[in-house]
C-alpha positions as CSV (number, residue, x, y, z in Angstrom):
1,M,-0.1,0.3,0.2
2,G,3.4,2.2,0.1
3,L,2.9,6.1,-0.9
4,G,6.5,6.7,0.2
5,G,9.6,6.8,-2.4
6,T,8.8,3.5,-4.6
7,A,5.0,4.3,-4.7
8,M,5.8,8.0,-5.6
9,A,8.4,6.5,-8.6
10,W,5.5,4.0,-9.3
11,L,3.1,7.2,-10.0
12,L,5.9,9.6,-11.5
13,Q,6.2,7.0,-14.4
14,R,2.6,6.5,-14.6
15,Q,2.4,10.6,-15.3
16,K,5.1,10.0,-17.9
17,L,3.4,7.4,-19.7
18,A,0.4,9.0,-19.3
19,A,1.2,12.2,-20.8
20,D,3.2,10.1,-23.9
21,P,1.2,6.9,-24.2
22,L,2.5,3.5,-25.4
23,K,0.3,1.7,-28.6
24,P,-1.1,-1.7,-27.0
25,D,0.8,-3.5,-29.5
26,L,4.1,-2.1,-28.1
27,V,3.6,-2.4,-24.4
28,R,6.3,-4.9,-22.8
29,E,4.8,-8.0,-21.3
30,A,4.1,-6.6,-17.8
31,H,0.7,-5.6,-16.8
32,S,-0.8,-2.0,-15.5
33,L,-3.7,0.6,-15.5
34,T,-1.2,2.5,-17.5
35,P,-3.4,4.9,-20.2
36,K,-3.1,3.2,-23.7
37,T,-3.7,4.9,-26.9
38,P,-6.7,2.7,-28.4
39,H,-6.2,1.5,-32.2
40,A,-8.3,4.8,-33.6
41,A,-10.4,7.6,-32.7
42,P,-12.7,7.1,-29.8
43,K,-15.7,8.4,-29.6
44,A,-16.4,7.0,-25.7
45,R,-14.1,7.3,-22.9
46,A,-16.1,6.0,-20.1
47,M,-19.0,3.5,-19.7
48,I,-22.1,2.9,-17.1
49,S,-23.8,-0.4,-17.8
50,I,-27.4,-0.9,-16.1
51,F,-27.9,-3.9,-16.4
52,M,-31.5,-5.6,-15.4
53,Q,-31.0,-8.5,-14.7
54,G,-33.9,-11.4,-15.2
55,G,-35.0,-10.5,-18.4
56,P,-36.9,-7.7,-19.1
57,S,-40.1,-7.9,-21.1
58,H,-39.7,-6.2,-24.2
59,I,-43.2,-7.0,-25.4
60,D,-44.4,-5.3,-22.7
61,L,-42.0,-2.2,-22.4
62,T,-40.0,-1.5,-25.5
63,D,-41.7,-3.2,-28.7
64,P,-45.4,-3.0,-28.8
65,K,-46.9,-6.2,-30.7
66,P,-50.6,-5.0,-31.4
67,L,-51.2,-8.1,-33.0
68,L,-51.2,-10.5,-29.7
69,A,-54.3,-8.4,-28.7
70,K,-56.2,-10.0,-31.6
71,Y,-55.2,-13.3,-30.9
72,A,-55.6,-13.1,-27.0
73,G,-55.7,-16.4,-25.5
74,E,-55.4,-18.3,-28.2
75,P,-53.4,-21.1,-29.5
76,F,-50.0,-19.4,-30.8
77,P,-50.1,-20.4,-34.6
78,G,-45.9,-21.7,-34.5
79,E,-43.3,-23.2,-32.8
80,I,-41.6,-21.5,-29.4
81,K,-38.9,-22.8,-27.3
82,Y,-39.8,-22.8,-23.9
83,D,-37.2,-22.5,-20.8
84,N,-40.1,-24.0,-18.4
85,A,-42.0,-26.7,-20.4
86,A,-44.0,-27.6,-17.2
87,Q,-45.5,-24.1,-17.1
88,A,-45.8,-23.5,-20.5
89,S,-48.7,-22.6,-22.1
90,P,-49.1,-21.9,-26.0
91,K,-51.7,-19.3,-25.5
92,V,-51.2,-15.7,-26.9
93,L,-50.8,-13.6,-24.3
94,P,-50.7,-9.5,-25.4
95,S,-49.3,-6.8,-23.1
96,F,-51.6,-5.4,-20.3
97,W,-49.9,-1.9,-20.5
98,N,-50.2,1.2,-23.4
99,F,-47.6,2.3,-25.7
100,Q,-47.4,6.0,-26.3
101,R,-45.1,7.5,-28.6
102,H,-42.3,10.1,-27.3
103,G,-39.9,12.5,-28.8
104,Q,-39.3,13.9,-32.4
105,C,-38.3,10.5,-33.0
106,G,-42.0,9.3,-32.1
107,M,-40.4,6.2,-30.7
108,E,-43.0,3.7,-29.0
109,L,-42.6,3.1,-25.6
110,S,-44.8,1.0,-22.6
111,E,-46.5,3.6,-20.3
112,L,-44.6,1.9,-17.6
113,L,-41.5,3.7,-18.3
114,P,-42.8,7.3,-18.7
115,N,-39.4,8.7,-17.6
116,L,-37.5,6.9,-20.5
117,G,-40.1,8.4,-22.7
118,T,-38.2,12.2,-21.7
119,I,-35.0,10.9,-23.1
120,A,-36.6,9.3,-26.3
121,D,-34.5,11.4,-29.0
122,D,-31.4,10.7,-26.8
123,I,-31.4,6.9,-27.0
124,C,-30.6,4.3,-29.3
125,L,-33.2,1.6,-29.0
126,I,-32.3,-2.0,-30.4
127,R,-35.2,-4.4,-30.9
128,S,-33.3,-6.9,-32.6
129,M,-30.7,-8.6,-30.1
130,R,-29.8,-12.1,-30.1
131,T,-28.0,-14.3,-28.1
132,G,-30.1,-17.4,-28.8
133,V,-28.8,-19.4,-25.6
134,N,-32.5,-19.7,-24.0
135,N,-31.4,-19.6,-19.7
136,H,-29.9,-16.9,-17.9
137,G,-26.4,-18.0,-17.2
138,Q,-25.8,-18.6,-20.4
139,S,-27.3,-15.5,-22.2
140,I,-25.0,-13.3,-19.4
141,D,-21.9,-14.8,-20.1
142,A,-22.8,-14.3,-23.8
143,L,-23.4,-10.6,-22.8
144,N,-20.8,-10.1,-20.6
145,S,-18.0,-12.1,-21.8
146,G,-18.3,-12.9,-25.3
147,R,-19.5,-16.7,-25.3
148,P,-22.3,-19.0,-23.3
149,I,-19.7,-20.2,-21.2
150,S,-18.5,-19.3,-18.0
151,G,-14.4,-18.5,-16.9
152,R,-13.8,-15.6,-19.6
153,P,-13.0,-11.9,-18.7
154,A,-16.0,-9.7,-18.1
155,L,-16.6,-6.6,-20.6
156,G,-15.1,-4.6,-18.2
157,S,-12.3,-6.2,-17.9
158,W,-10.9,-6.4,-21.5
159,L,-11.9,-2.5,-21.8
160,T,-9.6,-1.7,-18.7
161,Y,-6.9,-4.2,-20.2
162,G,-6.9,-2.8,-23.8
163,L,-7.1,0.8,-22.4
164,G,-5.9,0.9,-18.8
165,S,-7.6,3.4,-16.8
166,E,-7.5,7.5,-16.6
167,C,-7.7,7.6,-12.7
168,D,-4.7,7.2,-10.4
169,N,-6.9,7.3,-6.8
170,L,-9.8,4.9,-8.0
171,P,-10.1,1.2,-9.6
172,A,-10.5,1.4,-13.5
173,Y,-13.4,-0.8,-13.2
174,M,-16.4,-0.9,-10.1
175,V,-19.6,-2.6,-9.6
176,L,-22.5,-1.3,-7.6
177,R,-24.8,-4.1,-6.6
178,D,-27.6,-4.2,-5.5
179,P,-28.5,-4.6,-2.0
180,A,-30.8,-7.4,-1.6
181,N,-28.6,-9.7,-3.4
182,L,-25.7,-11.0,-6.3
183,P,-27.2,-11.2,-9.7
184,V,-27.0,-14.9,-10.9
185,L,-23.7,-16.1,-11.6
186,G,-22.5,-13.8,-8.9
187,V,-19.4,-12.4,-8.7
188,L,-18.7,-14.1,-11.7
189,N,-20.3,-11.5,-13.6
190,W,-17.0,-8.8,-13.3
191,S,-14.4,-11.6,-13.2
192,A,-11.6,-10.9,-14.9
193,G,-11.1,-14.7,-16.0
194,W,-8.2,-15.5,-17.4
195,L,-6.8,-11.9,-18.0
196,P,-4.6,-10.7,-14.9
197,S,-6.3,-10.3,-11.6
198,L,-5.6,-6.5,-11.9
199,F,-8.5,-6.2,-14.5
200,Q,-11.5,-7.2,-12.4
201,G,-13.9,-5.3,-10.9
202,T,-14.0,-4.0,-7.5
203,V,-17.3,-3.9,-5.6
204,V,-18.7,-1.3,-3.5
205,R,-20.7,-1.8,-0.9
206,P,-24.3,-1.1,-1.1
207,R,-24.9,0.6,2.2
208,E,-22.4,2.7,4.3
209,P,-19.8,2.5,4.6
210,R,-19.8,1.8,0.9
211,I,-16.0,0.4,1.1
212,L,-14.9,-0.6,4.3
213,N,-11.7,0.2,6.6
214,L,-10.6,3.1,4.6
215,D,-9.5,4.8,7.9
216,A,-6.6,3.5,9.5
217,P,-7.2,3.7,13.3
218,E,-6.8,6.8,15.0
219,H,-3.2,5.9,16.5
220,L,-1.4,4.7,13.4
221,R,-2.7,8.0,11.3
222,G,-0.3,10.4,9.8
223,P,3.7,9.7,9.7
224,P,3.1,6.0,11.8
225,Q,0.9,5.2,9.2
226,Q,3.1,6.2,6.4
227,R,6.2,4.2,7.8
228,Y,4.0,1.6,8.1
229,L,3.4,1.7,4.3
230,D,6.8,2.4,3.2
231,L,8.2,-0.8,4.8
232,V,5.4,-2.9,3.0
233,S,6.2,-1.5,-0.3
234,S,9.7,-2.1,0.3
235,L,9.2,-5.6,1.3
236,N,6.5,-5.9,-1.5
237,R,9.0,-4.6,-4.0
238,D,11.7,-6.9,-3.1
239,H,9.8,-10.1,-2.8
240,L,8.6,-9.0,-6.5
241,L,12.5,-9.4,-7.7
242,K,12.7,-12.6,-6.8
243,H,9.6,-13.4,-8.6
244,P,9.7,-11.7,-11.7
245,G,6.6,-12.4,-13.9
246,E,4.2,-13.4,-11.3
247,L,0.9,-11.5,-12.4
248,D,-1.2,-12.1,-9.4
249,L,1.6,-11.0,-7.1
250,E,2.0,-7.8,-9.4
251,A,-1.6,-7.3,-9.4
252,R,-2.0,-7.4,-5.4
253,I,0.9,-5.1,-4.9
254,A,-1.0,-3.1,-7.5
255,S,-4.2,-2.8,-5.4
256,F,-2.6,-2.3,-2.1
257,E,-1.3,0.7,-3.3
258,L,-4.1,1.5,-5.2
259,A,-6.5,1.3,-1.3
260,A,-3.8,3.6,0.0
261,R,-4.7,6.1,-2.9
262,M,-8.4,5.2,-2.0
263,Q,-8.4,7.0,1.3
264,M,-9.6,10.5,0.5
265,A,-10.7,9.9,-2.9
266,A,-13.1,7.1,-2.5
267,A,-14.8,8.3,0.0
268,E,-15.5,11.8,-1.7
269,A,-16.8,9.5,-4.7
270,M,-19.2,8.1,-3.1
271,D,-20.6,11.0,-0.8
272,I,-23.3,12.4,-2.7
273,R,-24.6,14.7,0.4
274,N,-22.7,18.1,-1.6
275,E,-25.3,17.2,-4.6
276,S,-27.8,19.5,-5.2
277,D,-31.1,19.1,-3.6
278,A,-32.5,19.5,-7.9
279,T,-29.8,16.6,-8.5
280,R,-31.0,14.1,-6.0
281,R,-35.2,14.4,-6.7
282,M,-34.2,14.0,-10.5
283,Y,-32.7,11.1,-9.5
284,G,-35.5,9.9,-7.0
285,I,-33.2,9.9,-3.9
286,D,-36.6,11.8,-2.2
287,Q,-38.7,8.7,-2.8
288,D,-38.5,5.1,-1.0
289,A,-39.0,3.3,-4.5
290,T,-36.5,4.9,-6.3
291,R,-33.9,6.1,-3.3
292,D,-31.4,2.8,-3.4
293,F,-31.3,2.7,-7.6
294,G,-31.4,6.3,-7.9
295,T,-28.2,6.5,-5.5
296,R,-26.1,3.9,-7.3
297,C,-27.1,5.9,-10.7
298,L,-25.3,8.9,-8.8
299,I,-22.8,7.7,-8.0
300,A,-22.2,6.1,-11.5
301,R,-22.5,9.4,-12.7
302,R,-20.1,10.5,-9.8
303,L,-17.4,7.6,-10.8
304,V,-17.4,8.3,-14.4
305,E,-16.7,12.1,-13.8
306,R,-13.6,10.9,-11.9
307,G,-12.0,9.1,-14.2
308,V,-13.4,5.6,-14.0
309,R,-13.6,3.5,-16.9
310,F,-16.2,1.2,-16.4
311,V,-18.9,1.3,-14.0
312,Q,-21.6,-1.4,-14.0
313,V,-25.1,-1.1,-11.7
314,F,-27.0,-4.3,-11.2
315,T,-30.6,-4.9,-10.2
316,Q,-30.7,-7.7,-7.6
317,N,-31.0,-11.8,-8.3
318,Q,-34.2,-12.6,-10.5
319,F,-35.7,-9.3,-10.6
320,W,-37.0,-9.1,-13.7
321,D,-37.6,-12.7,-14.3
322,H,-41.4,-12.8,-14.6
323,H,-42.6,-16.1,-15.0
324,G,-45.6,-15.4,-12.6
325,N,-47.7,-12.2,-11.3
326,I,-46.2,-9.9,-14.1
327,L,-49.2,-7.8,-13.6
328,S,-47.7,-6.6,-10.5
329,A,-44.0,-7.3,-10.8
330,L,-43.7,-5.7,-13.8
331,P,-44.8,-2.5,-12.7
332,A,-42.6,-2.5,-9.3
333,A,-39.5,-3.3,-11.5
334,C,-39.9,-0.5,-13.4
335,A,-41.2,2.3,-11.1
336,K,-37.5,1.2,-9.4
337,I,-35.4,2.0,-12.5
338,D,-37.6,4.4,-15.0
339,R,-36.7,7.9,-13.1
340,P,-33.4,6.7,-11.8
341,S,-31.9,5.6,-15.2
342,A,-33.7,8.8,-17.6
343,A,-32.1,11.3,-15.1
344,L,-28.5,9.5,-15.5
345,V,-28.7,10.6,-19.2
346,K,-29.9,13.3,-18.5
347,D,-27.7,14.4,-15.9
348,L,-24.4,13.3,-18.4
349,K,-25.6,15.4,-20.9
350,S,-26.2,18.3,-18.9
351,R,-22.6,17.8,-17.5
352,G,-21.4,17.5,-20.8
353,L,-20.2,14.1,-20.4
354,L,-22.7,12.1,-22.3
355,D,-21.0,12.5,-25.6
356,S,-17.8,10.7,-24.0
357,T,-20.1,8.0,-21.8
358,L,-21.6,5.1,-23.4
359,V,-24.7,4.2,-21.4
360,H,-25.9,1.0,-21.7
361,W,-29.5,-0.5,-20.0
362,G,-30.9,-4.2,-20.4
363,G,-30.9,-7.5,-19.2
364,E,-30.1,-11.0,-20.9
365,M,-33.1,-11.9,-22.3
366,G,-36.6,-10.8,-23.0
367,R,-40.2,-12.6,-22.5
368,L,-42.3,-15.6,-24.9
369,P,-45.7,-14.1,-26.6
370,V,-47.4,-16.7,-24.5
371,I,-49.0,-17.2,-21.3
372,Q,-46.5,-19.2,-18.7
373,N,-48.3,-20.1,-15.4
374,D,-51.6,-20.1,-16.5
375,T,-54.1,-20.0,-13.5
376,G,-55.4,-16.6,-13.3
377,R,-54.7,-13.0,-14.9
378,Q,-53.1,-12.2,-11.8
379,R,-51.0,-15.1,-11.5
380,V,-49.8,-15.3,-15.7
381,G,-46.4,-14.8,-16.4
382,R,-44.0,-14.8,-19.5
383,D,-41.0,-17.2,-19.9
384,H,-37.6,-16.8,-21.1
385,N,-36.9,-15.2,-24.9
386,T,-33.3,-14.8,-26.1
387,Y,-34.0,-15.3,-30.1
388,G,-35.5,-11.2,-30.0
389,F,-35.5,-8.5,-27.1
390,S,-34.7,-5.3,-26.4
391,M,-31.8,-3.3,-25.3
392,W,-31.1,0.8,-25.5
393,L,-27.4,2.8,-25.8
394,A,-27.0,6.4,-25.3
395,G,-24.1,8.8,-25.6
396,G,-20.6,7.7,-26.5
397,G,-20.9,7.5,-30.4
398,V,-24.2,6.5,-30.6
399,R,-27.1,7.9,-32.7
400,G,-29.9,9.2,-30.5
401,G,-33.8,9.0,-31.4
402,H,-33.0,6.0,-33.6
403,I,-34.7,2.2,-33.2
404,H,-32.7,-0.1,-34.9
405,G,-33.8,-3.7,-36.0
406,A,-37.4,-5.0,-35.3
407,T,-38.6,-8.7,-34.1
408,D,-41.6,-10.4,-35.8
409,E,-45.2,-9.6,-35.6
410,W,-45.3,-11.5,-32.5
411,G,-42.3,-10.1,-30.5
412,L,-40.6,-13.4,-30.9
413,N,-37.6,-14.1,-33.3
414,A,-35.4,-10.9,-34.1
415,E,-36.1,-11.0,-37.8
416,R,-34.6,-7.7,-39.1
417,D,-31.1,-6.0,-38.6
418,V,-30.4,-8.7,-35.9
419,V,-27.8,-7.7,-33.5
420,H,-25.9,-10.7,-32.1
421,H,-24.0,-10.2,-28.5
422,Y,-20.8,-10.3,-30.3
423,D,-21.9,-7.6,-32.8
424,Y,-22.5,-5.7,-30.0
425,H,-19.5,-6.2,-28.5
426,A,-17.8,-5.2,-32.0
427,T,-19.5,-1.9,-31.9
428,L,-18.6,-1.4,-28.4
429,L,-15.2,-1.7,-28.8
430,H,-15.2,0.2,-32.0
431,L,-16.5,3.0,-30.2
432,F,-13.7,3.0,-28.0
433,G,-11.2,2.6,-30.5
434,L,-10.4,-0.1,-30.3
435,D,-9.9,-3.3,-33.3
436,P,-12.0,-6.3,-31.9
437,A,-9.6,-8.5,-33.6
438,R,-6.7,-7.1,-32.7
439,L,-7.3,-6.6,-28.9
440,M,-5.7,-9.8,-27.7
441,Y,-4.5,-11.5,-24.8
442,K,-1.9,-15.0,-25.4
443,R,-2.7,-17.2,-23.0
444,N,-1.3,-20.9,-23.3
445,A,0.1,-20.0,-26.7
446,T,-3.4,-19.3,-28.1
447,E,-4.7,-15.4,-29.6
448,Q,-7.8,-14.6,-26.7
449,T,-10.0,-11.9,-27.6
450,L,-13.8,-11.2,-26.7
451,I,-15.2,-12.5,-29.9
452,D,-13.0,-14.9,-29.7
453,G,-13.6,-15.6,-34.0
454,Q,-17.2,-15.2,-34.1
455,A,-18.2,-13.7,-37.3
456,A,-19.1,-10.4,-35.5
457,R,-19.8,-7.1,-37.5
458,V,-19.4,-3.5,-36.1
459,V,-23.1,-2.3,-36.7
460,K,-22.8,1.1,-38.2
461,E,-25.9,1.8,-38.3
462,L,-26.2,2.7,-34.5
463,L,-23.2,5.2,-34.6
464,A,-24.0,8.8,-34.6
């Protein structure tokens, strides 16, 4: 955790490299968060991913399908792949909610998302997402790590590996989890996989104090702590010299040094008390339903404002997995996230940060157009659908007020301008100035990438 001579030399070297960044292809085989020059001029500098774990129903929120009302309760005239066959029903289920047009673009959105409607001209709505792997874990893996298998590096790890950090006193990749519980797959959502552990996500506690043990005991503060840190730094560096190339050891030393620098910076970044009353109201921090999620969205803005590269805000485990009780559960879920999500985009825009910050909103899947749990109107729900669903992006070089792609007339399959998860990743890396084929890591004599040999394309129609 040293901030003495050795750590200061490290910081000075970092400042020198920040002033004259190295190209990724020329960086020596030692890993750090030193800023790196991308392959091309970037549009985005940072990213906030608001992840709706469980699978929001696109049919009820972002992708209106009038045909469903016409055939309500009738057998679906085609084939459907059910995830939960035991509760499956072939009866067509229309949306319970109305859709309205918003903004100059005329984007149709559900009445459950009134605040999203106020930023319709700022968002790029993709209605043709597809992973094609019909359960939560596999689809999360596909969207978060490139393949529907566990153990690969998360998206935030790839970005920090490829670009480094713009911040000396906060982690480059930070995770704001829900206070209720971890999402499906738990800590694998922000794992560095087989990348050096230096690039894994740092989890912020969901309640105060959001980072434990930032302050030393009273009797150790000041010079005593500094002497202790200098000694630890010296011992760590001596040990590293005896074990060159040990990436886990390098990462551990770097994390200790970062921890010392975080003592003041992290506490200040997480403290929203100096935010204006108007800002706090905009995020819904004055209301019970939106207080927690609004606080985390506001902290996400404060983090990217201070140079954090990638921030992910999670909802709780299966929060959107509405196999039943959708009539009551979906409005409750929307009430929690709608206002804070829209506020984040508005706040970034008002501060001149939206152009360089890519905002993502979405889950790992959508839902089917037929009834699941056919035991009465109040208890019906929808099963999984990964063959056609929606998500939206804002800022960071994407087109505002744009609707991309479409599902079929039932909302079952993406059929026009399909965006596979690997296309999404290629487009995202492109926005950060990274070539998806050149951002690679050599592992066991093989070159690994986020897109991993898949026929990925940059979806240029999404770009501003």
